[in-house]
Structures are given as structure tokens and as C-alpha cells.
TORDRENSE-932844 format. One record per residue: x, y, z negated of N, C-alpha, C, O, CB in turn; residue number from 1. Coordinates in steps of 0.1 Angstrom, whole numbers, plus 5000, padded with zeros to 4 digits. Glycine has a CB too. Layout:
<recs>
     nx     ny     nz    cax    cay    caz     cx     cy     cz     ox     oy     oz    cbx    cby    cbz   pos
      X      Y      Z      X      Y      Z      X      Y      Z      X      Y      Z      X      Y      Z   NUM
...
</recs>
This chain:
<recs>
     nx     ny     nz    cax    cay    caz     cx     cy     cz     ox     oy     oz    cbx    cby    cbz   pos
   9517   5431   7914   9522   5419   7906   9510   5410   7904   9512   5397   7905   9527   5424   7892     1
   9498   5415   7901   9486   5407   7900   9483   5399   7912   9480   5387   7912   9474   5416   7896     2
   9484   5406   7924   9482   5399   7937   9492   5387   7939   9488   5377   7943   9483   5408   7948     3
   9504   5389   7935   9514   5379   7937   9511   5367   7928   9512   5355   7932   9528   5384   7933     4
   9506   5370   7915   9503   5359   7906   9490   5351   7911   9490   5339   7910   9500   5364   7892     5
   9481   5359   7917   9469   5352   7922   9473   5343   7934   9468   5332   7935   9458   5363   7926     6
   9481   5348   7943   9485   5341   7954   9493   5328   7950   9491   5318   7956   9494   5350   7964     7
   9501   5330   7940   9509   5318   7935   9499   5308   7929   9501   5296   7931   9519   5322   7924     8
   9489   5312   7922   9479   5302   7916   9472   5295   7927   9470   5283   7927   9469   5310   7907     9
   9468   5303   7937   9460   5298   7948   9469   5287   7956   9464   5276   7959   9456   5309   7958    10
   9482   5290   7958   9491   5281   7965   9493   5268   7956   9493   5257   7962   9504   5287   7968    11
   9494   5270   7943   9495   5258   7935   9483   5249   7935   9484   5237   7936   9498   5262   7920    12
   9471   5255   7936   9459   5248   7937   9458   5241   7950   9455   5229   7950   9447   5257   7935    13
   9461   5248   7961   9459   5242   7974   9470   5230   7976   9467   5220   7982   9461   5252   7985    14
   9482   5232   7971   9492   5222   7972   9488   5210   7964   9489   5198   7969   9505   5228   7967    15
   9483   5212   7952   9479   5200   7943   9467   5193   7950   9467   5181   7950   9475   5205   7929    16
   9458   5201   7955   9446   5195   7961   9449   5187   7973   9444   5176   7976   9435   5205   7964    17
   9458   5193   7982   9462   5186   7994   9468   5172   7991   9465   5162   7997   9472   5195   8002    18
   9477   5172   7981   9483   5160   7977   9473   5150   7972   9474   5138   7976   9494   5163   7966    19
   9464   5154   7964   9454   5145   7958   9444   5140   7969   9441   5128   7969   9446   5152   7947    20
   9440   5149   7978   9431   5145   7989   9438   5134   7998   9431   5125   8002   9427   5157   7997    21
   9450   5136   8000   9457   5126   8009   9460   5113   8002   9459   5103   8008   9471   5132   8013    22
   9462   5114   7989   9465   5102   7981   9453   5094   7977   9452   5082   7978   9473   5106   7968    23
   9442   5101   7973   9430   5095   7967   9418   5097   7976   9408   5090   7973   9428   5100   7953    24
   9418   5106   7985   9406   5108   7993   9398   5120   7987   9400   5124   7976   9397   5096   7995    25
   9390   5125   7995   9382   5137   7991   9372   5133   7980   9371   5140   7970   9374   5143   8003    26
   9364   5122   7982   9354   5118   7973   9360   5115   7959   9354   5118   7949   9346   5106   7978    27
   9371   5108   7959   9377   5104   7946   9385   5115   7939   9390   5112   7928   9386   5092   7948    28
   9386   5126   7944   9394   5137   7938   9384   5147   7931   9374   5151   7938   9403   5145   7948    29
   9386   5149   7919   9377   5158   7911   9384   5172   7909   9396   5173   7911   9373   5152   7898    30
   9376   5181   7906   9381   5195   7902   9390   5194   7890   9400   5201   7889   9370   5205   7900    31
   9386   5185   7881   9395   5183   7869   9409   5178   7873   9419   5182   7867   9388   5173   7859    32
   9409   5168   7882   9422   5163   7887   9430   5174   7894   9442   5174   7892   9420   5151   7896    33
   9423   5182   7902   9431   5193   7908   9436   5203   7898   9448   5207   7899   9421   5200   7918    34
   9428   5206   7888   9433   5216   7878   9445   5210   7871   9455   5217   7869   9422   5219   7868    35
   9444   5197   7867   9455   5190   7860   9468   5190   7869   9479   5193   7864   9451   5176   7856    36
   9466   5186   7881   9478   5185   7890   9484   5199   7893   9496   5200   7895   9474   5179   7903    37
   9476   5210   7893   9481   5223   7895   9486   5230   7882   9492   5241   7883   9469   5232   7901    38
   9485   5222   7871   9490   5227   7858   9482   5239   7853   9488   5249   7848   9504   5231   7860    39
   9469   5238   7854   9461   5249   7849   9448   5244   7843   9444   5233   7845   9458   5260   7860    40
   9441   5253   7836   9428   5249   7830   9417   5250   7841   9418   5257   7850   9425   5259   7818    41
   9407   5242   7838   9396   5241   7848   9390   5255   7850   9387   5259   7862   9385   5232   7844    42
   9388   5263   7839   9382   5277   7842   9390   5285   7851   9385   5293   7859   9380   5284   7829    43
   9404   5284   7851   9412   5291   7860   9410   5286   7874   9410   5295   7883   9427   5289   7856    44
   9409   5273   7876   9406   5268   7889   9393   5273   7894   9391   5277   7906   9406   5252   7889    45
   9382   5273   7886   9369   5277   7890   9369   5292   7892   9360   5297   7899   9359   5273   7879    46
   9378   5300   7887   9378   5314   7889   9383   5316   7904   9380   5327   7910   9388   5321   7879    47
   9390   5307   7909   9396   5308   7923   9386   5302   7933   9384   5307   7944   9409   5301   7924    48
   9380   5290   7930   9372   5282   7939   9359   5277   7932   9360   5272   7921   9380   5270   7945    49
   9348   5279   7939   9335   5275   7933   9334   5260   7931   9328   5255   7921   9324   5280   7941    50
   9340   5252   7940   9339   5238   7939   9349   5231   7948   9357   5238   7955   9324   5233   7944    51
   9349   5218   7949   9359   5210   7956   9358   5213   7971   9368   5213   7978   9357   5195   7954    52
   9346   5215   7976   9344   5218   7990   9350   5232   7994   9356   5233   8005   9329   5219   7994    53
   9350   5241   7985   9356   5254   7988   9372   5252   7988   9378   5259   7996   9353   5264   7977    54
   9377   5244   7980   9391   5241   7980   9395   5234   7993   9405   5238   8000   9395   5232   7968    55
   9387   5225   7997   9390   5218   8010   9389   5227   8022   9397   5227   8031   9379   5206   8012    56
   9379   5236   8022   9378   5246   8033   9390   5255   8033   9395   5259   8044   9365   5254   8031    57
   9395   5259   8021   9407   5268   8021   9419   5260   8027   9427   5266   8033   9410   5272   8006    58
   9420   5247   8024   9431   5239   8030   9430   5239   8045   9439   5240   8052   9431   5225   8024    59
   9417   5237   8050   9415   5237   8064   9419   5250   8071   9424   5251   8082   9400   5234   8067    60
   9415   5261   8064   9419   5275   8069   9434   5276   8071   9438   5281   8081   9414   5286   8059    61
   9442   5271   8061   9456   5272   8063   9461   5263   8074   9469   5267   8082   9463   5268   8049    62
   9455   5251   8075   9459   5241   8085   9456   5247   8099   9464   5246   8108   9452   5228   8083    63
   9445   5253   8101   9441   5259   8114   9450   5271   8117   9454   5272   8129   9426   5263   8113    64
   9453   5279   8108   9462   5290   8110   9475   5285   8115   9482   5291   8124   9463   5299   8098    65
   9480   5275   8108   9493   5269   8112   9493   5263   8126   9503   5264   8133   9497   5258   8101    66
   9482   5256   8129   9482   5249   8142   9480   5260   8153   9486   5258   8164   9470   5239   8143    67
   9473   5271   8151   9472   5281   8161   9486   5288   8163   9490   5291   8174   9462   5291   8157    68
   9493   5291   8152   9506   5297   8152   9515   5288   8160   9523   5293   8168   9511   5300   8138    69
   9515   5275   8158   9524   5266   8165   9521   5266   8179   9530   5266   8188   9523   5252   8159    70
   9508   5266   8183   9504   5266   8197   9509   5278   8204   9515   5278   8214   9488   5265   8198    71
   9506   5290   8198   9510   5303   8204   9525   5304   8205   9530   5309   8216   9505   5314   8195    72
   9533   5299   8195   9547   5300   8196   9552   5292   8208   9561   5296   8215   9554   5295   8183    73
   9547   5280   8209   9551   5271   8220   9547   5276   8234   9555   5275   8244   9545   5257   8218    74
   9535   5282   8235   9531   5288   8248   9540   5300   8252   9542   5302   8264   9516   5293   8247    75
   9545   5306   8242   9554   5318   8245   9568   5314   8248   9577   5322   8252   9554   5327   8233    76
   9571   5301   8247   9585   5296   8249   9588   5296   8264   9580   5299   8273   9586   5282   8244    77
   9600   5291   8267   9605   5290   8281   9600   5278   8288   9594   5269   8282   9621   5290   8281    78
   9601   5279   8301   9598   5267   8309   9586   5269   8318   9578   5279   8316   9596   5255   8301    79
   9584   5260   8327   9572   5261   8336   9559   5259   8328   9559   5252   8318   9573   5251   8348    80
   9548   5264   8333   9535   5263   8326   9531   5249   8322   9527   5248   8311   9525   5269   8335    81
   9532   5239   8331   9528   5226   8326   9536   5221   8314   9530   5214   8305   9529   5216   8338    82
   9549   5224   8314   9557   5220   8302   9553   5228   8290   9552   5222   8279   9572   5222   8306    83
   9551   5241   8291   9547   5249   8280   9534   5245   8274   9532   5244   8262   9547   5264   8283    84
   9524   5241   8283   9511   5237   8278   9513   5224   8270   9507   5222   8260   9501   5235   8289    85
   9521   5214   8276   9523   5201   8269   9530   5203   8256   9526   5197   8246   9531   5192   8278    86
   9540   5212   8255   9547   5214   8242   9537   5221   8233   9537   5218   8221   9559   5223   8245    87
   9529   5230   8237   9520   5237   8229   9509   5228   8223   9506   5229   8211   9513   5249   8236    88
   9504   5219   8231   9494   5210   8226   9500   5200   8216   9494   5197   8206   9487   5202   8238    89
   9512   5196   8220   9519   5187   8210   9522   5194   8197   9521   5188   8186   9533   5182   8217    90
   9526   5206   8198   9528   5214   8185   9515   5216   8177   9515   5214   8165   9534   5228   8188    91
   9505   5219   8184   9492   5221   8177   9487   5208   8170   9484   5208   8158   9481   5225   8187    92
   9487   5197   8177   9482   5185   8171   9493   5179   8162   9490   5171   8153   9479   5174   8182    93
   9506   5183   8164   9516   5178   8155   9514   5184   8141   9518   5177   8131   9530   5183   8160    94
   9509   5196   8140   9506   5202   8127   9496   5193   8119   9498   5191   8107   9501   5216   8128    95
   9486   5189   8126   9476   5180   8120   9482   5167   8116   9480   5162   8105   9464   5178   8129    96
   9489   5161   8126   9496   5148   8123   9505   5148   8111   9505   5139   8103   9504   5143   8135    97
   9513   5159   8110   9522   5161   8098   9514   5162   8085   9517   5157   8075   9531   5173   8100    98
   9503   5170   8086   9495   5173   8074   9488   5160   8068   9487   5159   8056   9484   5183   8077    99
   9485   5150   8077   9478   5138   8072   9487   5126   8072   9482   5115   8069   9466   5136   8080   100
   9499   5128   8075   9509   5116   8076   9509   5108   8064   9510   5113   8053   9523   5121   8079   101
   9507   5095   8066   9508   5086   8055   9496   5084   8046   9496   5075   8037   9519   5090   8046   102
   9486   5091   8049   9474   5090   8041   9465   5078   8045   9463   5076   8057   9465   5103   8041   103
   9460   5071   8036   9451   5060   8038   9437   5065   8040   9427   5057   8043   9451   5049   8027   104
   9435   5078   8038   9421   5084   8038   9419   5093   8050   9411   5102   8050   9419   5092   8025   105
   9426   5091   8061   9425   5099   8073   9411   5100   8078   9406   5110   8081   9434   5094   8084   106
   9404   5088   8079   9391   5088   8085   9381   5096   8076   9373   5104   8081   9385   5074   8086   107
   9382   5095   8063   9374   5103   8054   9376   5118   8055   9367   5126   8056   9376   5098   8039   108
   9389   5121   8056   9393   5136   8057   9388   5141   8071   9383   5153   8071   9408   5137   8056   109
   9389   5133   8082   9384   5138   8095   9369   5140   8095   9364   5149   8100   9389   5129   8106   110
   9362   5130   8089   9348   5131   8088   9343   5143   8079   9333   5149   8082   9341   5118   8084   111
   9351   5146   8069   9348   5157   8060   9350   5170   8067   9345   5180   8062   9356   5155   8047   112
   9358   5170   8077   9362   5183   8083   9349   5189   8090   9350   5201   8094   9372   5181   8094   113
   9338   5182   8090   9326   5188   8095   9322   5201   8086   9316   5210   8091   9314   5178   8094   114
   9327   5200   8074   9325   5212   8065   9332   5224   8071   9327   5235   8070   9331   5209   8051   115
   9342   5222   8078   9350   5233   8085   9348   5233   8100   9356   5238   8107   9364   5231   8082   116
   9337   5227   8105   9334   5226   8119   9335   5239   8126   9340   5241   8137   9321   5219   8122   117
   9330   5250   8119   9330   5263   8125   9344   5268   8127   9347   5275   8136   9322   5273   8117   118
   9353   5265   8117   9367   5269   8117   9374   5262   8129   9381   5269   8137   9374   5266   8104   119
   9371   5249   8131   9378   5242   8142   9372   5247   8155   9380   5248   8165   9376   5227   8140   120
   9359   5250   8156   9353   5254   8168   9359   5268   8172   9362   5270   8184   9338   5256   8167   121
   9361   5277   8163   9367   5290   8166   9382   5288   8170   9386   5295   8180   9367   5299   8153   122
   9389   5279   8164   9403   5276   8168   9403   5271   8182   9412   5275   8190   9409   5266   8158   123
   9395   5261   8185   9394   5255   8198   9391   5266   8209   9396   5266   8220   9384   5244   8199   124
   9382   5275   8205   9378   5286   8215   9390   5295   8218   9393   5298   8229   9367   5295   8209   125
   9398   5298   8207   9410   5306   8209   9420   5299   8218   9426   5305   8227   9417   5310   8196   126
   9423   5286   8216   9432   5278   8224   9427   5277   8238   9435   5279   8248   9434   5264   8218   127
   9414   5274   8240   9408   5273   8254   9410   5287   8261   9413   5287   8273   9393   5269   8253   128
   9407   5298   8254   9408   5311   8261   9422   5314   8265   9425   5319   8276   9403   5322   8251   129
   9432   5310   8257   9446   5312   8260   9450   5304   8272   9457   5308   8281   9455   5309   8248   130
   9445   5291   8272   9448   5282   8283   9442   5288   8296   9448   5288   8307   9443   5268   8281   131
   9429   5292   8295   9422   5297   8307   9430   5309   8313   9432   5310   8325   9408   5301   8303   132
   9434   5318   8304   9442   5330   8308   9455   5326   8315   9458   5331   8326   9444   5340   8296   133
   9462   5317   8309   9475   5313   8315   9473   5306   8328   9480   5308   8338   9483   5303   8305   134
   9463   5297   8329   9460   5290   8341   9455   5299   8352   9459   5298   8364   9450   5279   8339   135
   9447   5309   8349   9442   5319   8358   9454   5327   8364   9455   5329   8376   9432   5328   8352   136
   9462   5331   8354   9474   5339   8358   9484   5332   8368   9490   5338   8376   9482   5344   8346   137
   9484   5319   8366   9493   5310   8374   9487   5306   8387   9493   5300   8395   9497   5298   8366   138
   9474   5310   8389   9467   5307   8402   9462   5293   8402   9460   5287   8413   9476   5309   8413   139
   9460   5286   8391   9455   5273   8390   9441   5272   8396   9433   5281   8394   9455   5267   8376   140
   9438   5261   8403   9424   5258   8407   9415   5255   8395   9419   5247   8387   9424   5246   8418   141
   9404   5261   8395   9394   5259   8385   9399   5260   8371   9399   5250   8363   9387   5245   8387   142
   9405   5271   8367   9412   5273   8354   9403   5270   8342   9407   5265   8332   9418   5286   8353   143
   9390   5274   8343   9381   5273   8331   9378   5258   8329   9379   5253   8318   9367   5280   8334   144
   9375   5251   8340   9373   5236   8339   9385   5229   8335   9384   5220   8327   9368   5231   8353   145
   9397   5233   8340   9409   5226   8337   9413   5228   8322   9417   5219   8316   9420   5231   8346   146
   9411   5240   8317   9414   5242   8303   9405   5234   8294   9409   5228   8284   9411   5257   8299   147
   9392   5233   8297   9383   5224   8290   9387   5209   8290   9387   5203   8280   9368   5226   8295   148
   9390   5205   8302   9395   5191   8304   9407   5188   8296   9409   5178   8290   9397   5188   8319   149
   9417   5197   8297   9429   5196   8289   9427   5194   8274   9432   5185   8268   9439   5208   8291   150
   9418   5203   8269   9415   5202   8254   9408   5190   8251   9411   5183   8240   9408   5215   8250   151
   9398   5186   8259   9390   5174   8256   9399   5162   8256   9398   5153   8247   9378   5173   8266   152
   9407   5161   8266   9416   5149   8268   9426   5149   8256   9429   5139   8251   9423   5150   8281   153
   9432   5161   8253   9442   5162   8242   9436   5157   8229   9442   5150   8221   9448   5176   8241   154
   9423   5162   8227   9416   5158   8214   9414   5143   8214   9417   5137   8204   9403   5165   8213   155
   9410   5137   8225   9408   5123   8226   9421   5115   8223   9422   5105   8216   9403   5118   8239   156
   9432   5119   8230   9445   5113   8228   9449   5114   8213   9454   5104   8207   9456   5119   8237   157
   9448   5126   8207   9452   5128   8194   9443   5120   8184   9449   5115   8174   9451   5143   8190   158
   9431   5120   8186   9422   5112   8177   9425   5097   8177   9424   5091   8167   9407   5114   8182   159
   9429   5092   8189   9433   5078   8190   9446   5075   8184   9449   5064   8179   9432   5073   8204   160
   9456   5085   8185   9469   5081   8182   9476   5092   8174   9488   5095   8176   9478   5079   8194   161
   9469   5099   8164   9474   5110   8157   9487   5106   8149   9495   5114   8147   9463   5115   8147   162
   9488   5093   8145   9499   5089   8137   9510   5082   8146   9520   5078   8141   9495   5080   8126   163
   9507   5081   8158   9517   5074   8167   9529   5082   8170   9528   5094   8171   9510   5070   8180   164
   9540   5076   8171   9552   5083   8175   9552   5088   8189   9560   5097   8192   9564   5073   8173   165
   9543   5083   8197   9543   5088   8211   9533   5100   8213   9532   5104   8225   9538   5076   8220   166
   9527   5105   8203   9517   5115   8205   9523   5127   8212   9517   5132   8222   9512   5120   8191   167
   9534   5132   8208   9540   5144   8215   9543   5141   8230   9539   5149   8238   9553   5148   8208   168
   9549   5130   8233   9552   5126   8247   9539   5124   8255   9538   5128   8266   9561   5114   8247   169
   9529   5118   8248   9516   5116   8255   9510   5129   8259   9504   5130   8270   9507   5107   8247   170
   9510   5138   8250   9503   5151   8253   9511   5159   8263   9505   5166   8271   9502   5159   8240   171
   9524   5158   8263   9532   5165   8273   9529   5159   8287   9528   5166   8297   9547   5164   8270   172
   9528   5145   8288   9525   5139   8300   9511   5142   8305   9509   5145   8317   9527   5124   8299   173
   9502   5143   8296   9488   5147   8300   9488   5160   8306   9482   5162   8317   9479   5146   8287   174
   9494   5170   8300   9495   5184   8305   9501   5184   8319   9497   5191   8328   9502   5193   8296   175
   9513   5177   8320   9520   5177   8333   9511   5171   8344   9510   5177   8355   9533   5169   8332   176
   9505   5160   8341   9496   5153   8352   9484   5161   8355   9479   5161   8367   9493   5140   8347   177
   9478   5169   8346   9466   5176   8349   9469   5190   8354   9462   5195   8363   9458   5178   8336   178
   9479   5197   8349   9482   5210   8353   9490   5212   8366   9486   5219   8375   9489   5217   8342   179
   9501   5204   8367   9509   5206   8379   9502   5205   8392   9504   5213   8401   9521   5196   8379   180
   9493   5195   8394   9486   5194   8407   9476   5206   8410   9472   5208   8421   9479   5181   8408   181
   9472   5212   8399   9462   5223   8401   9469   5237   8404   9462   5246   8407   9454   5225   8388   182
   9482   5237   8403   9489   5250   8406   9493   5251   8420   9494   5241   8427   9502   5250   8397   183
   9493   5263   8425   9497   5265   8439   9511   5259   8442   9520   5260   8433   9496   5280   8443   184
   9514   5255   8453   9527   5250   8457   9537   5261   8456   9534   5272   8460   9527   5243   8471   185
   9549   5258   8451   9559   5269   8451   9563   5273   8465   9563   5265   8474   9572   5264   8443   186
   9566   5286   8466   9570   5291   8479   9584   5288   8482   9593   5289   8473   9567   5307   8480   187
   9587   5284   8494   9601   5280   8498   9610   5292   8498   9622   5290   8501   9602   5273   8511   188
</recs>
């Protein structure tokens, strides 16, 4: 019962903080504002999180877990490898696009993610390893290099057009154009 109450408090805090960070930005959001929005006293908030940076990192942890789960689910789906990779990249970056949709503080939040750089680096490593394994299994030419190029290009596309309606289609096209030519020709 205690664990459930703690988890509920934590979720209320993260939900309130997410909303405030998107609406007002990281710098303009205080711990007092988070506590108020979460409907709790500041000491209760501080019992869960040492400071605003800890709250932000917790939000990033959830975001990264969600984007990895979306990527893995799409990779496990049906279809040829180039399509699955495109859908998986679109799903991964779609989680981020959805999380920041409508915020005027996107640049600030992206630059602040340096606090979670290690989390993102670990996430990228997992995705790259999965891509390398899938490409190797499919007999792709230079699977390690191709996986790196795919991720670097997808990151660039997403960074330039994270809020664009074409992001999903652009990432699918990118994967198709890079992966399909690297695969062995189908046997007749």
C-alpha cells in the first residue's frame, strides 16, 4: 500500500512538472510551482526529489523508456526490414514529438537534456545495437556503419522537423532508401 501511494505521488509530481516545463520552460518553473501543481506541500516534493534537475531527469527516464519500448514494439512488427526500421524510428522519435508538442520551450528543453546525456547515449546504444543485429541477420552490407548512419540521419531529420507532420513519413523514407539497397537481392 505504501509503495502504491509513493508511486502515485511520484506520478503526480512528474505529471505536474512535465506540464509546467512545457508551458513555462525549465528555468521559469520552480519547485514551489511543481508542488502546488501536484497538490502537495514542498517538503513532500523534496522527500521525493532533491531539486528541479532531479525531477527533470526522472521525466527523461520515463521518456526514454517509452521511446525504447515504442522502437522495440515496432521492430517486432510485421513487414520487410526496411519498413520495420522506418516504422521503429518513426515510433521512437514520435514519442519525443508527442511529449514536446505545442511547447514554446522546445529549444530550452532540448538544450537542458544535456543533464540526461548519459541516459540518451545509453538509449541510442541500445537502438544502434538492435539495428546492427537486425541488419547483420538480414545480410546487409556494412551493418555497423549502416546502423550508425541511420541513427545519425534520423536524429538530424527529427531535430529539424520534430513538430512537422511529415516526420513519420520522412523517417520511413530515410530507412527505405538507406536499408533496401544494402540488403542482398531477393532470390528468384
